C-alpha positions as CSV (number, residue, x, y, z in Angstrom):
1,X,-0.2,-0.1,0.0
2,X,2.9,2.5,1.0
3,X,4.2,1.7,-2.5
4,X,1.1,2.5,-4.2
5,X,0.9,5.9,-2.3
6,X,4.6,6.8,-3.0
7,X,4.0,6.4,-6.9
8,X,0.6,8.3,-6.4
9,X,2.4,11.1,-4.9
10,X,5.1,11.0,-7.5
11,X,2.4,11.0,-10.5
12,X,0.8,13.8,-8.7
13,X,3.9,15.8,-8.1
14,X,4.8,15.4,-11.9
15,X,1.4,16.2,-13.1
16,X,1.3,19.4,-10.9
17,X,4.5,20.5,-12.2
18,X,3.9,20.0,-15.6
19,X,0.7,21.7,-15.0
20,X,2.2,24.8,-13.5
21,X,4.8,24.9,-16.2
22,X,2.5,24.9,-19.0
23,X,0.0,27.2,-17.3
24,X,2.6,29.6,-16.5
25,X,4.0,29.5,-19.8
26,X,0.9,30.4,-21.4
27,X,0.3,33.3,-18.5
28,X,3.7,34.6,-19.1
29,X,3.2,35.0,-22.7
30,X,0.2,36.9,-22.1
31,X,1.9,39.1,-19.3
32,X,4.7,39.6,-21.6
33,X,2.6,40.9,-24.2
34,X,0.7,43.0,-21.9
35,X,-2.1,44.7,-23.7
36,X,-1.6,44.3,-27.6
37,X,-3.4,47.3,-28.4
38,X,-1.8,49.8,-26.2
39,X,1.8,50.7,-27.2
40,X,4.6,52.5,-25.6
41,X,7.0,54.3,-28.3
42,X,10.3,55.5,-27.5
43,X,12.1,58.2,-29.5
44,X,15.9,58.7,-29.2
45,X,18.6,60.5,-31.2
46,X,18.2,59.1,-33.8
47,X,16.0,55.9,-33.7
48,X,12.4,54.7,-32.6
49,X,11.9,51.8,-30.2
50,X,8.8,50.2,-31.5
51,X,7.5,46.9,-32.4
52,X,8.1,45.3,-35.7
53,X,4.8,43.8,-36.1
54,X,1.3,44.6,-34.7
55,X,-2.3,43.4,-35.0
56,X,-4.8,45.4,-37.1
57,X,-7.6,47.3,-35.5
58,X,-7.8,50.1,-33.1
59,X,-4.3,50.8,-31.4
60,X,-3.3,53.4,-28.7
61,X,0.1,54.6,-28.9
62,X,1.9,57.0,-26.2
63,X,5.1,58.2,-27.0
64,X,8.1,59.2,-24.6
65,X,11.3,61.3,-26.0
66,X,14.3,60.0,-24.4
67,X,16.6,61.8,-26.8
68,X,18.1,65.3,-26.5
69,X,16.2,66.6,-29.6
70,X,12.4,67.2,-29.9
71,X,10.9,64.3,-31.8
72,X,7.5,63.1,-33.3
73,X,6.3,59.9,-34.5
74,X,4.5,60.1,-38.1
75,X,3.2,57.0,-39.1
76,X,2.6,56.3,-42.7
77,X,1.3,53.3,-44.7
78,X,2.8,52.1,-47.9
79,X,0.6,52.3,-50.8
80,X,0.0,48.5,-52.0
81,X,2.8,47.2,-54.0
82,X,5.5,49.9,-52.7
83,X,8.3,48.8,-50.4
84,X,10.2,50.8,-47.8
85,X,13.2,50.8,-50.3
86,X,10.9,52.7,-52.6
87,X,10.1,55.2,-50.1
88,X,13.8,55.8,-49.0
89,X,14.9,56.0,-52.6
90,X,12.4,59.0,-53.1
91,X,13.4,60.7,-49.8
92,X,16.9,60.6,-50.6
93,X,16.3,62.2,-54.1
94,X,14.7,65.1,-52.4
95,X,11.5,64.8,-54.3
96,X,8.9,65.3,-51.5
97,X,5.9,64.8,-53.9
98,X,7.4,61.6,-55.1
99,X,7.9,60.3,-51.6
100,X,4.4,61.5,-50.2
101,X,2.7,59.7,-53.4
102,X,4.0,56.4,-52.0
103,X,2.3,56.7,-48.6
104,X,-0.9,57.4,-46.6
105,X,-0.2,59.5,-43.6
106,X,-2.1,57.9,-40.7
107,X,-1.4,60.2,-37.8
108,X,0.9,59.5,-34.8
109,X,1.9,61.3,-31.5
110,X,3.0,64.9,-32.1
111,X,6.1,66.8,-31.0
112,X,7.5,66.0,-27.6
113,X,10.3,68.0,-26.0
114,X,13.4,65.9,-24.6
115,X,12.8,63.9,-21.5
116,X,8.9,64.2,-21.8
117,X,5.9,61.7,-22.5
118,X,3.0,63.0,-24.6
119,X,-0.5,62.1,-24.2
120,X,-1.5,59.3,-26.4
121,X,-3.1,59.1,-30.0
122,X,-5.5,56.3,-31.0
123,X,-5.5,54.9,-34.6
124,X,-7.5,52.5,-36.5
125,X,-5.0,50.5,-38.7
126,X,-5.6,48.1,-41.4
127,X,-3.2,45.6,-42.7
128,X,-0.3,46.5,-44.6
129,X,3.4,47.7,-44.1
130,X,3.7,51.1,-42.4
131,X,6.7,53.2,-41.7
132,X,7.6,55.4,-38.5
133,X,9.3,58.7,-39.4
134,X,10.3,62.0,-37.7
135,X,10.4,64.7,-40.1
136,X,11.8,67.3,-37.6
137,X,15.3,68.8,-38.5
138,X,18.6,68.8,-36.1
139,X,20.3,72.0,-35.7
140,X,22.6,71.0,-38.7
141,X,19.3,71.2,-41.0
142,X,19.2,67.4,-41.5
143,X,15.8,65.8,-41.0
144,X,15.6,63.1,-38.4
145,X,14.5,60.5,-41.0
146,X,17.6,61.1,-42.7
147,X,19.5,60.2,-39.5
148,X,17.9,56.8,-38.9
149,X,14.6,57.8,-37.6
150,X,12.6,55.9,-40.4
151,X,11.4,52.4,-39.0
152,X,9.2,49.7,-40.7
153,X,6.3,48.2,-38.9
154,X,4.0,45.3,-40.3
155,X,0.4,45.3,-39.5
156,X,-1.1,41.8,-39.6
157,X,-4.6,40.1,-39.6
158,X,-5.9,40.3,-35.8
159,X,-6.1,37.1,-34.0
160,X,-7.1,38.6,-30.4
161,X,-9.7,40.5,-29.0
162,X,-10.3,44.0,-30.6
163,X,-10.0,47.2,-28.7
164,X,-13.0,49.4,-29.0
165,X,-12.8,52.9,-30.3
166,X,-12.3,55.2,-27.5
167,X,-15.2,57.5,-26.2
168,X,-14.8,61.3,-27.3
169,X,-15.3,64.7,-25.6
170,X,-15.8,66.2,-29.1
171,X,-14.6,66.5,-32.8
172,X,-12.0,68.8,-34.2
173,X,-12.2,69.2,-38.3
174,X,-9.2,69.9,-40.1
175,X,-9.7,71.9,-43.4
176,X,-7.7,73.8,-46.1
177,X,-6.4,75.7,-43.9
178,X,-8.1,76.2,-40.7
179,X,-9.2,74.4,-37.5
180,X,-12.8,74.1,-36.6
181,X,-12.4,74.4,-32.8
182,X,-14.1,77.0,-30.3
183,X,-12.2,79.9,-29.0
184,X,-12.3,78.4,-25.4
185,X,-12.4,74.9,-24.1
186,X,-13.0,73.0,-20.6
187,X,-9.7,71.9,-18.8
188,X,-8.9,68.4,-18.0
189,X,-8.2,65.2,-19.4
190,X,-10.2,64.6,-22.6
191,X,-10.2,62.7,-25.9
192,X,-10.6,64.4,-29.1
193,X,-11.7,63.0,-32.6
194,X,-9.6,64.6,-35.1
195,X,-10.9,64.2,-38.8
196,X,-9.2,65.7,-41.9
197,X,-11.9,66.9,-44.1
198,X,-9.6,68.9,-46.3
199,X,-8.0,67.7,-49.8
200,X,-4.7,67.9,-48.5
201,X,-3.1,66.1,-45.5
202,X,-3.2,68.2,-42.4
203,X,-1.8,67.7,-38.8
204,X,-2.7,69.3,-35.3
205,X,0.3,70.2,-33.3
206,X,-0.6,71.5,-29.7
207,X,1.5,74.2,-28.2
208,X,0.9,75.6,-24.8
209,X,2.0,79.2,-24.8
210,X,4.5,80.7,-22.1
211,X,2.9,83.2,-19.8
212,X,2.6,86.8,-21.6
213,X,3.2,85.0,-24.8
214,X,0.9,85.1,-28.2
215,X,0.3,83.7,-31.5
216,X,2.3,86.4,-32.9
217,X,5.3,85.2,-30.8
218,X,4.8,81.6,-31.9
219,X,5.0,82.8,-35.6
220,X,7.9,85.1,-35.0
221,X,9.9,82.3,-33.4
222,X,9.9,79.9,-36.3
223,X,13.5,79.6,-37.7
224,X,14.9,81.9,-34.8
225,X,17.7,81.3,-32.4
226,X,16.8,80.9,-28.7
227,X,14.2,78.8,-26.7
228,X,10.5,78.9,-28.2
229,X,7.9,80.6,-26.5
230,X,6.0,77.7,-25.8
231,X,6.0,74.0,-24.8
232,X,5.0,71.1,-27.2
233,X,1.8,69.1,-26.0
234,X,2.1,66.5,-29.0
235,X,-1.1,66.4,-30.8
236,X,-2.0,64.4,-34.0
237,X,0.5,64.0,-36.7
238,X,-0.5,64.2,-40.4
239,X,-3.8,62.5,-41.6
240,X,-4.5,61.8,-45.2
241,X,-7.6,63.4,-46.4
242,X,-10.5,61.5,-45.1
243,X,-8.5,60.0,-42.3
244,X,-9.2,60.2,-38.5
245,X,-7.9,59.4,-35.3
246,X,-8.3,60.2,-31.6
247,X,-5.9,62.2,-29.5
248,X,-6.1,62.3,-25.3
249,X,-4.5,65.4,-23.8
250,X,-4.4,66.8,-20.4
251,X,-5.1,70.5,-20.7
252,X,-4.5,72.7,-17.8
253,X,-5.8,76.6,-17.9
254,X,-3.6,78.5,-20.3
255,X,-3.3,79.9,-23.6
256,X,-2.9,77.4,-26.4
257,X,-2.2,77.1,-30.1
258,X,-3.3,74.5,-32.8
259,X,-0.9,74.4,-35.7
260,X,-0.3,72.6,-39.0
261,X,3.1,72.7,-40.5
262,X,2.5,70.2,-43.5
263,X,3.8,71.9,-46.7
264,X,1.5,72.8,-49.5
265,X,2.8,71.7,-52.7
266,X,1.4,74.3,-54.6
267,X,3.2,77.1,-52.9
268,X,5.9,75.2,-50.9
269,X,4.7,77.2,-47.8
270,X,3.6,75.6,-44.7
271,X,0.0,75.5,-44.0
272,X,0.6,77.6,-40.8
273,X,1.7,80.2,-43.4
274,X,-1.6,79.9,-45.3
275,X,-3.6,80.3,-42.1
276,X,-4.0,77.0,-40.5
277,X,-2.9,78.2,-37.0
278,X,-5.4,79.1,-34.3
279,X,-5.2,80.4,-30.7
280,X,-7.4,79.0,-28.0
281,X,-8.0,79.3,-24.3
282,X,-8.3,76.6,-21.8
283,X,-10.3,77.7,-18.9
284,X,-11.0,76.0,-15.4
285,X,-13.0,72.7,-15.6
286,X,-16.5,73.5,-16.6
287,X,-15.5,77.3,-17.8
288,X,-14.9,76.7,-21.4
289,X,-17.0,75.9,-24.2
290,X,-17.3,72.0,-25.3
291,X,-15.9,70.8,-28.4
292,X,-19.0,69.6,-30.8
293,X,-20.3,66.3,-29.3
294,X,-20.0,63.2,-31.4
295,X,-22.6,61.5,-29.8
296,X,-20.3,59.3,-27.8
297,X,-20.5,59.5,-23.7
298,X,-17.1,60.6,-22.3
299,X,-15.3,58.4,-20.1
300,X,-12.4,58.4,-18.3
301,X,-8.9,57.7,-20.1
302,X,-6.0,56.1,-18.6
303,X,-2.6,56.0,-20.2
304,X,-1.3,52.3,-20.9
305,X,0.4,50.3,-18.1
306,X,3.6,49.2,-19.2
307,X,4.0,46.6,-16.1
308,X,3.9,42.9,-16.1
309,X,0.5,41.7,-14.7
310,X,1.5,38.8,-12.1
311,X,-1.9,38.1,-10.8
312,X,-2.8,35.2,-13.3
313,X,0.7,33.3,-12.9
314,X,0.1,33.7,-9.0
315,X,-3.2,32.0,-9.1
316,X,-1.8,29.4,-11.4
317,X,1.0,28.7,-9.4
318,X,-1.4,28.2,-6.2
319,X,-3.6,25.9,-8.1
320,X,-0.9,23.9,-9.3
321,X,0.5,23.6,-5.7
322,X,-2.9,22.7,-4.3
323,X,-2.7,19.6,-6.4
324,X,0.6,18.5,-5.1
325,X,-1.0,19.3,-1.4
326,X,-3.9,17.1,-2.1
327,X,-1.5,14.1,-2.9
328,X,0.1,14.8,0.6
329,X,-3.2,14.8,2.3
330,X,-4.1,11.5,0.8
331,X,-0.8,9.9,2.0
332,X,-1.5,11.0,5.4
333,X,-5.1,9.8,5.4
334,X,-3.6,6.3,4.5
């Protein structure tokens, strides 16, 4: 009888260990992946730390700038049949129009100053080949994409649970060449849907003016030496006509500017030079004007949690250990 119990204990122990290893392996893969549609982007001088592949669908991106220069993360989808090499060759030729004809601008996190993190943008991505790019120029005049800030990303068919589109607090329309937004807006955390209704690509950079500074100071500072009269709060990078996305920001009472620096192919001037710049004021919570409502109920928004969830592995470990314990109890009863 004792031999049978010993064998039972050995079998139970092996089964429990195997079960724990298998289940913890599954849990470990889930935890390591985290939330597959909540992705942190790190920018550096001069590179992107981004996944090489993600699944299609609604995806939130939060950017952190670990470099010493300002950076943004422009996401673009290559036209079907075009390659990254095609895009690189067009960019090297200096023919901006030819390069832009190869891609669709899909948005992305706007400019972040060194050592800062911008609030997230959310994009609905289809299957295809994409590239992350930074068009900001270094002090030597070289755009960052020419220094290495151009990274491909493959978007594949979704296999997991889809992420729902975010609820919104209002909608901002981008047109040739202005922003449809109120002169005053409520303070606090909010999510805006950004829609490009113009025939050209547009972006919405968000600038928080330094105390006492105005829109005129912003326009005068472009190309000038010294610190700018504002701090960058990200915003939404360029969207092709008809494209949309969501940007989440935490606005404190101050004066802000929405601005678009995308170049106009006909004149070579930036859209800001053609009038696509708008100053607005953020008042105390409830003290401004709500953005046009999209019919979606607003909801609190949390930035993505990049830590590892250990609760599932812990539960599975306890379950496996309980199986071993049941073998020991049976032995004592015998």
